[in-house]
N, C-alpha and C positions, 0 to 999 in steps of 0.2 A: 312343614319345612319352612315355610314363608318367615315364621316367627323366631327362626334361629338366630339370625342376626340382631334382633330386638332383645333375646334371651342373653346373648353374649354381651352386647352393651349394656344390659342391666346388672350382669354379673361383674362387669369391669367397674362400672360406677359403683357397686356397692364395695368392691374391693378398695377402690381408690378413696372413697370417702371414709371408710374405716380407717386406711393409712394416715387420712388428714389431707389429701389432695382434692377430693371432691370431683365432680365432674360439673362442668358448667351447662348451661343452657336450660330449658324448662325441665323441672323435675329433677335436675342434678343436684346432689346435696351441695351445701357449703363448702367453701374451701378456706383452709388457713393460709395466711401469706408465708412464705418461705423466707427464713431470716437471712439477711445479708451476710455475706461471709468475707471475712478479712484475713489478710496475711500480713505478718511483721517480719521484717529483716533488716540487716544492718551490719556495724562491724563493733567489736570490743576492743579498744586500743589502750595503750599507756598514757596517761594524762601528760607525761613530760616530754617523752620522745616519740610518740604516735606509733610504737611497735605494736603490731598485732599481738593479742593476748589469746593463748591458747594452752591449756584448755581453760575457758571461762563459761560460766553457766548463766543462761538467761531464762528467766521463769516468767510468764505472762499469766497474770490471775484475773479471772472475771467470772461473774455469775456463779460462785460457789465451787468452780473449778480451777485447774491450773494446766499449763502446758509448758514443759521445760526442754531445753536443748542445749548442747554444748557446742562451743564455736569450732570452727576447723582450723587448720594451721595459720591461715589468713586472718583469724579473728572473725570470721564470717559467721553469721547465724541466721536461720530461717525458721519460722513458725507459722504453719497454716491452720485452717480449719477454727479460725477464732470468729466469735461474733463482731459485727460492726457495731461497736459500743464502748462504753469505758471500760478501762482495763488498768490494772497496776503490773508494773514491769519492774523486775528486780534482775540486776546484773552483778555477778561476782566472781571472784578469783583468788586463788590462793595469794596471801600476801598483800591483798588490796581492799580497799575501803570498798563497801557495798554501795551500788547505786540504786535508787529508789525513785520512780515517778509514776505519777497518774497521767494517763494520755486518753484520747478518744480515737478509736480505730474508724477509718471511714471504710466502706465497703470496697475491697479490692486491695491493692498493695499499699503497704505504709512503711515507712523508712525511720528508723531510730538508731542513730550512732551514738556510742557510749565510750567516755574516756574514765578510766579508773585509776585513782591515786593509790600509791603506796601506802600502806598503813604505817603509822608513825612508830 
């Protein structure tokens, strides 16, 4: 019965190592660093009168994937679960020119406010 805690610990470490987290200490497998997570939020507004644009679509592309969201009635958007890394951001709305930019997302909260011009 004295070996039960050691067995439980060994099973926990094996599962954690298989999942990529590992167990620290002597004999505990290596661990991978957990990537930093970023969020991006802001507003999409008219470039002339600063009126909020809704619906507008904001898409964040990075590392081969993308996350899209629509603005609310205040022109506000929020995208989470992003990697703290380079990202390409596109904002669009009906009757407006598309906005494209490349940014570097820092860990935690990031803000990008966008103004869209009417299409000629």
